[in-house]
N, C-alpha and C positions, 0 to 999 in steps of 0.2 A: 336390520334397517340402517340405512346410510346416514340417518339424521341425528345420531347420538351426539355429535359435536355442536349442534346448533340448538338453541333453546326452543322447545316445543311450544312455548307460549306465543311465539311470533307466528309460525305457521306458513305465511306467505311472504316471500322476499322478492322485491323488484330489483333487478340488476340491470344497470345501464351499460350497454356494450361499447358505446363510443364509436371510434372509427372502424372497429372490427378486427383490429390486430390483437391476438391473444395476449401479447406482452404489454399492452396498454390497459388491460383490465386492472382494477385495484386488487390489493391483497384480499380484501373482504369479499370481493366478487368471486375470486378463485375459491375461497373457502366455502362460500355458499353453493357454488356449482358442484364442487367435489362432494359436498355432504347431502345434496338434494336427492330425494326419492323420485321426484318428477320435475322435469324442466320443460317449460313451454316457451319455445324460441321463435322469434321472427325469422322468416325465410331468408332474409338478407344476411343473417349472421349464423347460419346453421353450422358453419365450420368451427365455431367456438364450442359446440357441443362436445368436441373431443376432450374437453377439460373435465366433463362429467365422469365421475369414477364408476358408479354402478347404477345410477338412477335412470329412469325411463325418459327418453327425449321425445317430445311431441312438437312437431312443427305447426305453427299457428295458421294452417291453411285447411280448406275444406276438401272434399273428395275430388273436386275438379281443379285443385291448385289455387283457388282464389283465397285471399286473406280472410280469416274468420272475423266476424263482426265483434264489436266490443262485448255484446251480450254472450256470444258463443265462447269467447276467450275467458270471460269471467266464469262461466259455467264449468269450463274445464278445470279451472283453479279451485273452485268451490267443491266440485265432486271429489277431487283428490284430497282436499282437506277433510271431507266427511269420512274418508277412510283413514284419517290420522297420519297422512303422509306429509313430509316436508316438501313444500312446493317453491320453485323458483320461476319467476317470469322474466325471461331475458329479452330485453327490448333493444332494437337496433338504433344506431345513431345517438342523437341527443333528445330523448323524449321530454326533457324539461323545457327545451327551447320551443318545441312545436306543440306542446300541450298534451301529448299522448299519455305521459305518466300521470298527470293530474286526473285524467278521465278514468284510467284503470285503477288507480288507488282509491278514487272516490267510490267506484263500484264495489270494491272489496270492503271498504269502510261501511257502506250502507248495508252490506250483508252481515255486519257485526263481527268481522274477523280482524284480528290484529295483523299488522304488516310492518315491514321495514323496507328501507330503500338503500341500496348500495350505489351511491352516485358514482359516475365515471368521468373519464376524460372527455371533454366536449370536442366534437369534430371541428368546431369553429376555431378554437385555439390550437388544436393538434395539427390541423391542416396548415395553418399559418406557420407554425413552428417547423413543420417538415418541408415546407416550400421555402423557408428561410426569410420570412417577412414579419414585420411588426404590424399590428392593427392600429396602434396609436404610437405617438412618439413626438420628436421635435417638430415634425412636419404636419401632424394632424392632432386634433384634440378630441375627436368623437368617432365612435363606431356605430353605424346603423345597419341593422340586420333586416333584409327584405326577402320575402318569399316570392319568387317569380310567378308562382301559381296564383297568387292573390292579385286582383286588379289594382294597378297603381295609376291613378288618374293624372297626378301632377308630378312629372319627373323633375320639374323645376325646383321642387323641394329638396332635391338631392344633388345640386350642382356646386355646393360649397366646397372649395378645394381643401378646407381643413377637416373634411369629413371623409372617413373611409367607409365605403359601402361593401357589405358582404351580401351577395345575392344567392340564395339557395335555389336549386332546381333550375339554374339558368345556363348551364354549360352548353346545351344544344340550342339555346336561344340568345346567345351572347351578342350576335350581330344586331339583332333587333334591339337589345338593351343599349348597346353602344350608340347606335344611331339616335335612339330616343334621348339619351343623355346629352349628346352633342347638339341635337336640335333644341333641347331645353336650355342650353347655355354652358354645359360643362366643357372645360378645355379639352380639345382633342388629343393633346399630348399627355393626358393623365395616364399613368401606368396601370396595366390590367394583368391579372393572373387568372387563368382558368385551371382549376385543379380537379382531376377526376381520380377516384379511389384514393383520396388523400390519406396520408399517414399509414398506408399499407405498402407492402412490397410491390403492389401493382400501380402505385402512384404515377400519374402522367400529368405534367403541367405545361402550359403554353403561356409565354410572357410576351406582351406587346403593349400598344397604347390604344386608346379608344378609336382614334382615326385610322390606325393601321390594322386594327383587329380583324375586320372582314376578310382582307386578303390573307392574313396570317392563318386564320381558321381554315380557309380553302386549301392552303398549302399543307397544313398539318394533317388534314384528313382524320382527325380524332372525333370520336363520338361517345355518347354515354353521359349519364347524369353526373353533376359535380357542382362545385362551389366556385363562384366568380368573386374575386376581390379587386376592388377598384379604389385607387387612392395613391397619394404621393409616396407613402411608405413602401408600396410594392416595388418601386424602383430602387430601393435601398436593400434589396435582398442579399443574403449570404447563402448561396446554394450549397447544400451538403448531401441531402438525402438521395436525390436522384443522380448525384455525381459518383456514387459508390460503383466500383468496377463491374459488378454483376447485377446492377439494378434491374429488377424485373425478369431476370433469367429464370426459366423453369429448368431445374437441375434434378435429374433422376439419380437416386442413390440406391442401387441394389444392395441389399443388406442380408446379413445372417440373422439368426435369432438374437444375437447380441445387439445392444443398443449402439446406434450411430449418433448419439446425442451431441457429442463434441463436433462432429462433422456438420451436423444439421445447424448448430449454433453458429459455426464459422460461416456457413453459406448465408445464413440470414444476416450476419454482420456485414457481409459484402454486398447485400442487397438482393440476393437470390431467393427464389421460392423453391425449397427442397421438397421433393416427392420421394418418399421411401417405398420401396417395393421389396417384400421378402423374396429372396431367391433360394435360400436354403436355411435349414435349422441345424444346430449343433447338438448332437445326441451322444450319450455315453456309448462305449463299445458294447457290442452284443454279448461278448463273453468277457467278463471282468477279471478272469483269473490271471491273465497276463499282467494287467496293471497291479493286481494285488501282489504278485510275486516281485514286480519291479519296486513297489513301495517298500516291501520287506527288505529287498536288496539295498535300498538307500539307507535304511536304518542299520542294517548289519554290516555295511561297509563293502559291498560287493562292487561298487562303481568308483572309478577315478574321476569321471566327468559326467555331467548332465548337460545336454544341449536343448535349449528352448528355441524353436524356430518360429513361434507364433504366440500371440496373446492367448489364444484358446488353449494352447498347451500349458501355459502357466496356470490358467483357470482350472484345467483338469487336475493338475497336481495339487493345487491349493484345496480344491473340493475334496480330493481323496484324503489329504492330510486332516482336514476338518472332520471327515467321516471317522477317521481312526484316532482322533484326539491328538494329532501331531501338529507341529508348526514348523517355522523356518529353521529351527535348531536341528531338525532332522537332516538338513543339508550341510551341516557343519562338517568341515574337513573334506568336502567334495568340491571340485572345481566346476564352475558354472560358465557356460558359453551361451550367448544369446544373439539373435538376429532381429534388428528393428528397434527403433526408439520406443515404440509402444510396448513391445515385449520387455525391454529393459525397465521401463517405468513400472510395469506391472510387477516385476521381480522386486524392484526397490520398495514398492508399496507393501510387498509381502515380507520384507525384511531381509532380502538377499541382494547383494551387489555382485554382478557378473565379473568373472575374471578375464573373459575374452569376448570382445565385440569387434566385428570387422571394422577397420579404420576407413575403408573406402565404401563401396556399395554394400548395402545391407542385403546380401544374397548368400546362398549356400556356396556359390563359387568363390566369393570373396573370403568366406569363412575357411574354406579348404585351403586357399592360398596361404593363410596365416597359421593353419593347424600344424603342430609339430609331429614329426614322426615318433612312433613309439620307441622309447628307450628303456630297455629292461632294467637298466641300472638306476635311472632317475625316476622311472614310473613303476612303482611296485605292483600296480594293477593295470591291466590293459583293456579294461571293459568300459564302454560308454553306454549310458542310458539315453535313448532318443525318443521321448514321447511326442507323438504327432498325429496328424489326421490319417484316416484310412485311405485317402486318395493321394497321399504324398508320393512323390517320385523317389526312385532309388539312387539318384545321383549322389546325394550326401553320404549314404551308407557305402556306396562303392568307393568313393574317394577316401573315406576314413579307413576302410578295410585295406585299401592299397597302401596306406601309411602304416599298416601293422596293427591297427586297433581292432578289437572285437566289439561290434555294435549290437546292442540289444534294442532292436527297432520295435517299439510297442505302439499299438493303436490306442491313443489316449482319448480320442473322440471321433465320432462319425459325422459326416456331412450328408444331409438328406435334402434332395431338391424339393422346393416348395411348389405349391399349386400355381397355375398361371394367374397373372393379375387380371383385373377387369378388362372387358373388351375395349373400353374407351382408352385405357392405359396402353394396351397392346397396339392399338391403332396409332396413338400419339408417338409411341416409340418408333414404329416403322415408317410413319409419314413425316417425321421431322418436327413433331409437336414439342419436343424437348430441346432446349438449347445445348445442354451438355449431359453426359452420363459420367458418373464417377465410379470407377472400379477399384475396390480396395483389396482384391485378391484374384487369383486366377479362377477360383471357384465361382466368384460372382460373375465373371465373364461367361464361363461355360453355362452356368445355370440360367442367367438372364436370356442368352440367345436361345437356350433350350426351351424355356417356358414362354417367351414373349417375342422372339425373333430378333434380327439384327437392327440396331439403331440406324436411322437414315444417314446417308453420307454427309449431309449438312450438319449433323449433330457433332459437337465437340466431344472427343473421347479423352478422358483424363485417367491415367493409371498410376497407382501408388509406387510401383517399382518395375525394374526390367523384366522380371518373370511374368508379372501380370500383363505388361505391355506385349511381351512375346505371345502370350496366349490370345490377347486381343487381335494381334496381327494374324495369327493362325486361323482366326475365325473371320478374316476378311475385313477387319476394322482398321481404320487409319488412326494412329495414336497422335493426338495433338499436344497433349500435356503430359510431361514426365518429370517429376521433381528430382532434384539432386539427392535429397534424403527421402528414404521410404517411410515417411510418417504422415499421419492424417493432417497435421498442421501444415507441413510442407506441401502436401497435395492441394489443400484448400488455397494456400497462398499462390501456388503456381497457376491454378485455374483463374484466380483473381487477376494476376498479372497478364495472363493471356487475354482475358476479357477486356481489360483496360487497353491493351494494345489494339484489339479489334475496334474498340470505340474510337481511339485516336485515329486509326486508319480511315474509318468511315467519315469522321469529321473533316479530315484532310481532303478526302475525295469528294466531299459534299453529299455523301450517301445518307439517306434518311434512316434506314434501318440497320443497326449494327448488331442486333441480336441474331444468332444463327437461324432461329425459328422464323423470325420476321423476314429474313432474306429469302427463306424458302417460300414464304407466303407471297412475297413480292414477285419472285420468279414465276410462281403459278399464275399470278394476275397478268403478268406480261405475256405468258404463253396463251392465256385465254384471249 
């Protein structure tokens, strides 16, 4: 049972989701979700369910997709508790502000069950922080929170210039609100911010004044629920969140079985929404005898050099070492060559510092340019161990052989193509629904095209290195981003620079949409 880390005396935990960004959940909220046996989640924040480790996730809707009543939600929680399960109720937004939390905890308390509350970040302050404004300060003294769905008889009660108004559920009715406030006597020059999907990577904001707002709303053509902030402090904003170079970009990251967490985190830091699609898995070789002989050769001194051309090759050797009770000392006295910063870092983490890394491009061609010819006097052994993938090309082996070396080319791992992604993902790939695709190897290019089709011509293609770029071009793709260094960090930075340049170009030309997917949508609308 997953609940061993949480006290069974509590039983039911209420977790506040806040704006809906997983990174804005509290540490306690993460622990409760990971330890839960059952999580009952509001439909608006179902994506947070990915944090749940092994518990069952139930969305609080009925068979036709309508939200469950309070009584129905409470019954689900109580039924799970009767079975002795640890239950988490994950509520969207700020249920303290609108009273939902009090209603749900009261129902559990009346049933005689103990509960706890993991309070979260309030969307009210999170949205203000992410749009870069204060709610009070030197120019205001009070904040008033209004729900646009509640009837407000007298708008004249809210015309004080020293009061900041925060109006919930008003983003699509803001013209009506602005006219009512001006009519009641509020200054038409009062700054206004409309924020939709605030404090998430999908955040969109519109900034204007009460009197100019109706025209600004028409030009922006935005829609959807959101928060409206009205007050003098709105004009003193320091924008940062939406100014990130890839803000709102949907970036497809074809990956292997190995984690792309570093790339994912960098994309998020630049404002993008990363979507990972498995394209292949890395498996051990079908016949391990070759690797066993090679490992024995390392220990017995049969090799002069070992060449690591990928991170997976380092992992394969490290795993074999661990299996046989060996460590980096088994490579003592053997020269090590490596291609790629990530490969080098993995070797260093293993306790090995390479003797040769290409100074220029991190490619096999660059390595061959710097590789010495075999010298029978200075090189007592002419044998090289090359652990690599089953689909690797023979270019490196041929080049080394021509220089007089004997290469033991061993399959250290196999790459297996993954199953096709969901229909919706395949359609988004082919129709331009993604702003960019990041390819970290030639294999990810071949496999993504094989299982999902070619990305749309408007989609930005970013490749980690020349070999990957060449494969992309061979598959009919235009390569837009190619970093100088073949590393994950350099690739992410290069895409961010490219995205920033596209935005600057759009702002200079007066274009509204600078994201590639939005440009595609705009073209479709014009065609229609």
